[in-house]
Structures are given as structure tokens and as C-alpha cells.
C-alpha positions in Angstrom: -0.2 0.0 -0.2 1.5 2.9 -1.3 1.3 6.8 0.9 -0.3 7.8 -2.7 -3.2 5.7 -2.8 -4.0 6.4 0.9 -3.7 10.0 0.3 -6.2 9.1 -2.7 -8.7 7.5 -0.1 -8.3 10.4 2.3 -8.9 12.8 -0.2 -12.0 10.6 -1.3 -13.6 10.5 1.7 -13.2 14.1 1.7 -15.0 14.5 -1.1 -17.8 12.3 0.3 -18.3 13.9 2.9 -18.9 17.2 1.3 -21.3 15.7 -1.0 -23.3 14.2 1.6 -23.2 17.4 3.7 -24.8 18.9 0.5 -26.8 16.2 0.1 -28.5 15.9 3.2 -28.8 19.3 3.7 -30.5 20.0 0.1 -32.7 16.5 0.1 -35.7 18.7 1.4 -36.2 20.7 -1.3 -39.6 20.4 -3.6 -40.3 21.8 -7.0 -44.1 22.1 -6.6 -45.1 18.7 -5.8 -41.8 16.7 -7.2 -39.4 16.1 -4.4 -36.4 17.6 -6.7 -33.8 17.7 -3.9 -33.5 13.8 -3.4 -33.7 13.2 -7.0 -30.7 15.4 -7.4 -28.9 13.9 -4.6 -29.2 10.4 -5.3 -28.2 11.4 -9.0 -25.3 13.2 -7.7 -23.9 10.6 -5.4 -24.1 7.9 -7.9 -22.4 10.1 -9.8 -19.3 11.1 -7.7 -18.9 7.6 -6.4 -19.0 6.6 -9.9 -16.7 9.0 -11.0 -14.1 8.2 -8.6 -14.5 4.9 -9.1 -13.5 5.4 -12.6 -10.8 8.0 -12.5 -9.0 5.9 -9.7 -9.7 2.4 -11.2 -9.9 1.8 -7.1 -13.0 0.1 -5.5 -11.4 1.0 -2.4 -11.9 5.1 -3.2 -15.1 4.7 -4.0 -16.0 3.1 -0.3 -14.1 6.1 1.0 -16.3 8.0 -1.0 -19.6 6.7 0.0 -18.3 6.1 3.2 -17.7 9.6 4.0 -21.0 10.4 2.2 -22.6 8.4 5.1 -20.9 9.8 7.7 -21.7 13.2 6.8 -25.4 12.1 6.7 -25.4 10.4 10.0 -23.8 13.4 11.3 -25.7 16.2 10.0 -29.1 14.3 10.1 -29.4 14.5 13.9 -30.6 17.1 16.3 -27.6 20.1 16.3 -26.1 21.2 19.8 -28.5 24.2 19.4 -31.4 21.8 19.4 -32.0 22.9 15.1 -32.6 19.6 13.3 -31.8 19.8 9.2 -33.7 16.6 8.4 -37.3 17.2 10.1 -39.3 14.2 10.9 -42.3 13.7 8.5 -45.5 14.3 9.2 -47.7 11.1 10.1 -48.7 9.1 6.8 -45.9 11.1 4.5 -42.9 10.0 3.2 -39.6 10.6 5.2 -37.7 11.9 2.1 -34.6 12.0 4.6 -34.5 8.2 5.0 -34.6 7.2 1.4 -32.0 9.4 1.4 -30.2 7.7 4.3 -30.8 4.3 2.8 -29.7 5.3 -1.1 -26.3 5.9 -0.1 -25.3 2.4 1.1 -27.2 1.0 -2.1 -25.3 2.9 -4.6 -22.1 2.8 -2.3 -22.4 -1.5 -2.8 -23.7 -0.9 -6.4 -20.9 1.2 -7.6 -18.1 -0.6 -6.0 -19.7 -3.9 -7.0 -19.8 -3.3 -10.9 -17.2 -5.2 -12.5 -14.3 -3.4 -14.0 -14.1 -2.3 -17.4 -12.4 -4.7 -19.9 -9.3 -2.3 -20.1 -8.7 -2.5 -16.2 -9.0 -6.7 -15.9 -5.1 -7.9 -15.5 -4.5 -10.3 -18.8 -4.6 -14.1 -18.1 
């Protein structure tokens, strides 16, 4: 394990954490009746995790990106020190976009990490 590879994992984690904060804050946005915030957050998360995987050709960098986003979501979904709540609980009989966002991140990460490597990246047999 080289120092540059570990540095890439750290950068990937930070990138994921930054996007996790942005997605957690933006996921509650609606455009009329359409939950645009959570749709954009999920598409963006899938794009950033896939981009890290494709650019680095490293599954562990994609895992680091996904973990950064998941940890940021976990931290920012709770009640803050001043009592403020970024992701409020839904009213009774309403769908929680916060739960959808929280569950989408590990699913997206698992799909991107588990996706087979492109033929050009596979070792010759």
C-alpha cells in the first residue's frame, strides 16, 4: 500500500463527506409537488461515487467516497447542539425523504463498488 493510494482514499473520503453534507441539506427541496432535492442528491451521489471509481480504477476509493457521504449524512441528520434539526421528521402518513436519502447512499455505494471492472482494467489472463 503506497502513500499516494492512501492519500487518494483520504481525498475521496473528504469529497464524499462534502457531497454528503450538501445532499443532506438539499434533499428536502421540492419543486412544486416533485421532490427534486432528493432526486438530484441521489443522482449526484451516484455520479460522484462512480466518477471516483472510474478515475482512480480503485474500488476502495469508491468505498471511501461512499463512507464519507454516509458519515456526513449521519452526523448532520441528528439534532444539533443548539437544538436545530436539518432533516425534520415527516408528519404522520408522509413519506420521509430523509430516510430515502439515508438508505440510498449505501445502496448506491454497493452497486458502484460491486460493478465489474471495465475490460481494459482487467488483468490479462
